[in-house]
N, C-alpha and C positions, 0 to 999 in steps of 0.2 A: 231462748228461742227467738227467732226472727218473726216479729209480729206483722210487719208490713214491709214490702219491698216492691216499689213500682218498677216496671220494666225500664230498661235503659232506652232513652230516647236519643236517637242519633240521626243526623242527616248531613249531607254534603253541602258545603258552602262554596260559592264562587271564589276562586283564588284571586281574582282581580280586585276585590273590594279592598280599599285602603284603610279606612278607619271604621271599625265595627264596634258596636257596644253590646255587651252581654250582661245580664243580671242574674243573681241568685239570691233568694231571700230565706230567712230562717223559717222553721216550721210555724212559729207563732206570728210570722210576717212583720215582726218589729224591727228586724235588722236586714238591710239589703247591701250586698256587695255589687259594685258595678265595675266591670272590666272593659277597658278600651284598648283595642288592638289594631295596630296599623304600622306607622313609622316608629312608634314606640308602644310600650305596653304599660298601662297604669291600672291601678285599682283605687276605688274610693269606697267609703263605708258611711252609711246613714243609719240612724237608730231613732225609731218613732218619729220619722219625718225630719229629723235634724241631722245635719252633717257632722260626723265625728272625725273622719279622715278625708281630706280633699284628695283629688287625683295625685297619686304617688307612683313614681317610676319603680318598676321591678324588672329583673332580667337575669340571665345567666350567660356569662361570657366564657367561651371554651376555646382554647388555643387551636388555631388552624381551622376553625369553623366560622366561615364568613357570614356576615349579615345578621348575627344573633342580636346585635344591638339596635338594629333599625328595620328589620323585616319580620313583622309579626302577622303574616298572612295566615288566616285560619282556614284549615282544610276540613275540619270536622268538629262538630259540637255535640257533646253528650250531656244529658242531665238525668239525674235519678234522685229519688228520695229513699231514705233508710230510717227504719224504726226498729231498733234491736236492743238487746240487753246483754251486757258483758258480765261475766261471773269471775271476778279476779281470784287468783289463787290466794293472794294475801289481801285482806280487806282493809285498805287504808282508811277510807271514809265510810264505805258501805259494802254490803255483800253483793248487791246487784247494782250495776251502773247503767243507767239509761243511755243509749246511744241513738240519738235522733238528729238528723240533719238533712239538708238538701245540698246536692253536689252539682257542680258544673265542671266539665273537663273540656278544654280547648286544645286541639292538636294543631300545630303550626307546620307549614311546609319545611321549616328549617330543621326539623327533627326533634324539636322540643315540644312538650305539652305542659299546660298549666292546669293544675287541679285547684279548685276552690270549694270550700265547704262553709255553709252557714248554719250555725247552731243557735238555739235560743239564748245561749250565754256566751256567744262569741263567734269569731270567724277564723279561718285558717286557709293558707294557700301553700302550695309546694310546686316545684318543677319536676318534670320527668324527662329523661333524655333517652334517645334511641339511636345510638351510634355504635358501629362495630369497634371492637377492641377497647383499649383503655383511652382515657382522655385526661387532659389537664384543665382544671377549672381555674382560669386566671382570676376571676372575681365574680361575685354575685351582687347584683343591684337590689338593695333592700332599702326602702324609705317609708317614713311615716309623716306625711304632711298634715299636721294636726290642724283641724278646723279652728279658726279663731273664735273666741278669745281664750284659749287654754292658757292658764297662768301657773299651773302646778304640775310638776313631774317629780315623783319619788324616784330619785336617780342614784343608784349605787355606784358612785364615782370611783374609778380605779386609777392607779398610777401607771400601770402597764399591763400587758398581757400575761406577765408572770405574777400570779396572784392566787391566794387561797380562796378568793371570792368571798371573803368575810367582810362585809361592808355595812355601813349604816345606809338607810334609805333617806337621804337628805332631800329636802324640798327645794326645787329650783323653778324659776320661770324659764320655760324652754328657750326664750330669746336670749337668756344670759349664758347658755351653754355653748361654748365655742367648739370648733372642729378639732381641738386638741383635748377636749374633755371627754374621755371615754368612760363607758360604764359596762359592767357585766349585766346579765339578765338574771331574774326578771326585773322589769321596771313598771311603774304604775303611773298612768296619766289620769289626772282628775279634771274632768270637764266642769265648767262653771255650773252646769245644770244639775250636777251631782252624780252624773254617770261616770263610772270608772272604766279605764281600759288597761288591761294587764298584758304587757308585751313579753312574750317568751317564745320558746321553740320546742319541738318534739321530734322524735324519731331521728335523733342525731347519731348517725352511724357512718363510719368511714368518710368523715368530713370534718371540717373545723367548726367550732362553736360560733354562735352569733353574738356580737357585742353591739353597742350603740356609740355614736358620737353626736355632738351637737352641730349647729350650723349658724348660731347667732340669729335664729329665726324660729318659726313654729315647726320647723322640720327636724326630725331625728333621722339619722342615717345609720344603716346597718353596716358593720365592718367585721372582718374575720382575721384571726392570726394566720399569717402565711405559713406554709409548710417549712419545717426545720431543714436547714441546709448543713448546719454544723452544731454539735453539742459538746459540752465540757462537764466533766464531773467536778463539782465544787465542794463536795463533802462525801462522807461514806453513805449518805442517804439521798443524795440529790444529783441530778444532771440537768443543766440548764441549756437553753438554746443560745448560741453565740452569734449565729447568722441565719437568716431566713431567705428562702427562695422568693421569687416575685409571683407566686401563685398560691391558691388556697388549698388545692387538693389534687392528687393523682388518684384516679378511681376508674371504675368500670364505665364504659360508654353507654351501657344500658342499665338504668337504675332510676329509683326515686330519690329525691333529695329531701332534706329536713323540712318539716312543716313550720311555717312562720305563723304565730298565733297572736290574735288580739282578743283576749277575754273581755266580755262586756257585762257590766252589772249596774243596775240603777240604785241598788242598796249596797252599802259597803259590806255588810255581813254576808251577802249572797256570794261574795268572792270565795268564801270558805268552802263552798260545795262545788266549785269549778274544777272539773277533772279533764279538761281538754288535753293536757299534756299526756295523761295516761291513755285516753280514748284514741288519740291520733298515733300512738306508738305501735310498732310492730308487735304482734303477739307470738305465741308459741303453741306447738302441739305436743310438747314433751310433758311427761308426768312429773310435776313438782309437788306432789302430795307430801313429800318428806320435809318440806320447808317448815321450820318451826319458829314463828315470831315469838317475842317474849321480852323479858327485862334482863338487864345486865348490871351486876355490881362492878363498878369501874375503879381502878386503882390510882390512876395518874393524877386526876384533879386534886385529890386530897393528899397527894404526896406520900401515900402509904403510912400516914401518921397514926397508926393504931395505938391505943393506950388501954391501960387496965388489963394487959395481957402478960403472959409469963415468957415471952420470947422477944428477941430484938427485931423490931419491925423494919421491913425493907424488902428488896427484891430477893425473896428467898422462899423456900418451900413452906416454912411454918406460917409466914404471912399469907400466902395464897390459900393454905388450908383454912385459915381464919376467914378469908373471903368466901370460900366454899361453904363453910359452916353457916355463915350469915345468909348466903343465898338460899341454902337449904331450909333454914329456919323460916324464911319469908317467902318460900316457894318461887324464887327467881330462877329462871331457866339457865342463866349463863353467868360466868365471870370473865373479865378481860384481863389478860396479862399484857400490859402496855410496854412501851419502850424499856429495854434493859434486860428482858428475859433471855435474849440471845446476844451473841457478839455483834457489834454494830454493823460490820460489813459481811456477816455470814449468818444466814438464817439456820444453818445446819449445825452451828456450834452453840450449844446452850450454856448460859451462865452457870458456872459450877455450883452456885448456891441454890439453883433451881433443879429439882428432880422431876422431870416431866413425866416419867413413867409413874412415879408415886402420885403425882397430882392427878394424872389421868385416872388412875385406879380409885383414888379418893373421891374424885368428882363423880365417877360412875356409882360408887357406893352411896353417895348422898343425892344422886339424881340431878347433878349440876354439870353442865357441859362447859368446855373451855373455848375461848376465842383468843387468837394471838394477833398482836400488833405487828405489822411489818412495814418497812419503808418500801415505796414503790420501786426504787432503783434496785434494791437487792432482790425483791420479788421478781422483777423483770429479768434479772440474770439467772435466777434459780427457781423459776416458776414450777416446773414439773417436779424437780427434785424436792423442793420445799413442801409442796402439797402432799407428795407421797409420804414424806417423813411425818408431816402433821397428821395425816390419816392414821399412821401407825400409832400415834399417841391418842387416837380417838378425838382429835380436835374437830370442832363443829363449825368453825368460822374463822375468818381473817378480817382484820381492820387495816386497810391499806392507806398509807399516809404520804403526804408531801408531794402530790403530783403537780399542783400549782399551775397547770396549763390546760388548754383545751384545743390545741391545734390538732390536725388530723392524726398525727402519730399517737398523741396522748389519748384521744378519743378511742382509737383502736385498742390501746392498752386496756381501757376499762372493759371493753367487750371480751378481749382475750382472757382477762382475769375472771370475769363472771362465768364465761364458758368453761374454763379449766376447773373452776371450783365446783361446777355441776358434776363433773366426773367423780368427785370425792364427796358429794352431798354436803358441801360446805356453804355457809352463808358468807356474804361479803358486806362490809361497811366501808364505804369510801370516805376517807378524810382528806384534808387538803385538796378538796374536790370542787369541780364546777357544779352548777345547779343541776337538778334532775331533769332529764328530757325523755322520760318514759322507758328507760332501759329495764326497769323492774317489771315491765309487762312481758318483755321477751325473756328475761332472766329473773323470775320471782325470788331467786336466792339472793339477789342484790337488794337487800331489804331497805337500806337507808344510806344516806350520805350527809356529809357536813355541808360545805359551801354555804355556811351561815355564820354570822357573827354571834357566837354562842357563849355559853357559860364559862368555857375554859379561859376566855380572855379576861375574866374577872380577877384572875391571879396577878395580872399586871396592868390593869386598866386604870391608869392614873387620872384619866379624863372622865371617869364615871360614865362611859358610853354604854356598857352592858347594864342598862337601867330600864325601869318600867316603860318609858315612852317607846324605846326600841322593842321591848318585849311584846307590846301590843300593836306594833307595826308589822312584825314578821308574819303573823297569820294571814294577813291580807295581801302579801306580796310574795315573799320567798316560799311560804308553805303552799301557795297555789301551784307552784311548779312541781311539787312532790315532797316526799318525806324529808324531814330535816332532823339531823342529830344534834340538837341544841345542848344536850346533856344536862337536864334539870336535876333538882333534888337536893339543893344546898340546905343543910340544917343550921348553919350559922348565917344569920340574916341581919341586915342593918339598914336603917334609914340613911340618907345621904350624909348627914352631919356626923354619923358615927361609923362610917364605913372607911376601910382602907384596903388597898391591894396588898395582900400578904401571900407570897407564892407558896410557902409551906403550910399555911393555914388559911385557905381562901374562904371568903364569905360572899353572899349575894347581896346586891342592892334590891331593896324591896322586902316585903314581908314573907314570913313563912308560908302563909296561905297562897301568896302568888306563886311560889315555887311548887306547891302542891297542885294548884290549878293547872299548871303547865302539863301535867300528865293527862289531862282531859283535853286541853286546848291544842297542844302541839301534837302533830302526827309523826310517829316514827315506829314502824313495826318492830324495830329493835331499839328499845327505849332504855336509856341509862339511868342508874342511880349513882350520881356523881360523887357523893360524899363517902366518908369512911364508915365502915361498919360500927366502929366505936361510937361515932356520933349518932348513928341510927339507933343503936341499942339504947342510948340515953333518951330517945324520943319514940318509944314503942307505939304510942297511939297514932302518931303521924305516919310512921313507917308501915304499920299494919295497913293503914288506909291506902297509901300509894302503891303498896305491893299488890293490892286487889284491883287496881285500875288496869283494864286491859290495854294492850298495845295495838290492837286491831279492833275494828268496829263493824257492826251490822248496819248502822244507820247514823247519820249526822244531821242535826237540826240547828242551824244558826239561829240564835235568839235575838241578839242585839249587838250593835257595835258601831264604831267609827274609827277609821284608820288612824293609828297613832294615839288614840284616846282610851278606848276600852273595848272589850270583847266579852260576849257570853255565848256559849255553845253547849248544846246537849248532844250526847252520844249514847247509843244503845249497844250493849254488849251481846255477845253470842248467847249468853245465858238468859238474856231478857232484862237485866238490870239497866237502869238509866243512870248516867253520870252527867253532871253539869259542872263546867268550869267557867269562871269569870275572872277577869284581870283588868286593872286600870293603870293609867300612867301615874304621874305625881299628883293627880287630882283626887281628893276624897269625893266619893259620889254614892248615890243610891241608884240602883239599876232595877227597874220593874221587869218582872218575868212572869209569864203565864205558862202553866204546866199543861198546855193543850195537847202535847205529844203523848201523854200517858194514855193507857187503856182504861177500861172501866175497873172498878174495884178499889180496894184499900191498899195504900202504899205506906211504907216507912221510909223517911228521908233522914239520912245521917249527913250532917253538914260540919264543915270546918270553916270558920269565918274569922276575920281579923278581930283580935281582942280589943277591948276598950282602950288599951294603951299601945296598940300597934303603931300609932303614929310616932311614938317615942322609942318603944322597944319592939323592933320589927318581928321578933320571935313570938310575940304574944298572940295567942289564938284562943278561940272558944269552940268546943265541940258540942253539938246539940243533936237530939233525935226527936222527930215529930211525925205525926201522921199527915199525909197529903192525899189529894185526889185529883183526878183529871180536871183541868180547867181552873185549878186554884191559882190565885194571883199572889205573887211574892214581890216584896221589895227588899232586895239584898243590899247590904251596906258594905262598902269596901273602903279601907283606909287609903291614904296616899301611898302609892306604890304597892297597893294591896291586891288581895284575891279572895275568892270564895269558891268552895268546891263541895259537891254533894254526890251521894250515892242514893238512888231511889230503888227500893226493892218491893215487889208485889208481896203482900202478906197472905 
């Protein structure tokens, strides 16, 4: 329900004014955005009286539209305040999302308008155009002139626009980042005062994605991949851009453009609850009540190496029935058939060792649904035919892989797939993907996506980068943009001196309890169990616990944390149980927690914590059960690379 909505305040402004200044502040008055419009258009941001972003140029350059780079005469100013509540179909962090902001809209004589919103946890702006017919956007001016003396940016540096966007968040001084050093989003700026600024975007539709480059100064500059002019198929599953146009997008002349977001937080852990990417995205009026979040038994990471069975394990019907049996035993909603179930270049030709009709019938009998992996190229060629065929097999979802781009054509592919999947009531998991930009609000069936340097890389990670320091950085940066398919759940765990990348028998860096805690800390409404059923059957105590952790939440309470060091978060399930997950980097530590979020009464807390020898044998853990009450103080201990996870139930 909309609890408060002030009337739109509008008045005409003299067109002859050259340099006008406008401000809009957050509802709590802590953050203010100042727009200066005249011969140029700039914005600046202050927080609690201190500058965060100095005047920074913004603009939209459209072919054959003169004056857009130097004529920002304001014809109309509008302001409003909104206090609302969003009720997401899929509850990523909470069942009710507060939507509270103050908004400024400036209409210019040129045919452009600028929207700016100030929230208590960040600011955002976007352009609106009002031109007849179609337009060509030559470029967009986006810049972040960081107020000195910012010395740290967590920068996901990339080699080119052709990327899975699976990066480490490396710490740079912005003055050391050159104009050839590009980065995908999101990125995190750390102000010396402790304030953090998360840069990302939302409502990316029919447009190219936003990236960053440096300038050997305090200034970060927005850039975009240009529109593809020529493409070439380089394999049976990929098509790459060989030549690009000198413009960003061809699009409708009357439209809204993506939101540019700066999330703001004084405490690192408060970044966990930032949902501006979702709030600012376009919504839907369609009925998505059929969408079913849940957990998935995944075949590819563990290389289908089942053991203790009476069949030859591999891409075949018997192996997938084994996966279905496992999913049914632990009440998992889905299994995935990853690459190899079909002919490489034809989604309509099934591997002769896989009987899809038999698997479909067996899954229905056991209450387990199927999700099929597809390469984006073949899906692009066979979209309608393939989805119709999949529906005939009662398939409930697709995992789309290897897109590796976010130019306008690829961005449109994402929406085309999500929309087509709706017609067959299918879920979508985008892999080889760019970061989330709120598409899941418009298409709640698009449950999750990769675009994260995740667990699958541990199969070949000779440099030990998929490690605890990275794992406790992701929640503060990548996860703020939206759900991430990190694929946790490794049952073979090792400390750094005992770990090796083994493609056919992978293991995780860090402890068993860190992998278990990921199911509470990491958000993905379609959450994987990456290991083999044979390994899970050997660890029934751990498997039973992670199978009960929800993949969607009614409430999220950040408890403690520091970017790249540790995190502790509590989440409430639909049934009323509370779960706590905590993770650390390579530093052994004690983390004090207070159970202030509990209601009155008696509770039972089941915990899995690092065993006394977890610093040497990472699979060592200890399970305990104890009574707890609201307000109890805990001091949890985590080993190096360790974790701690709990389920709290009202008695």
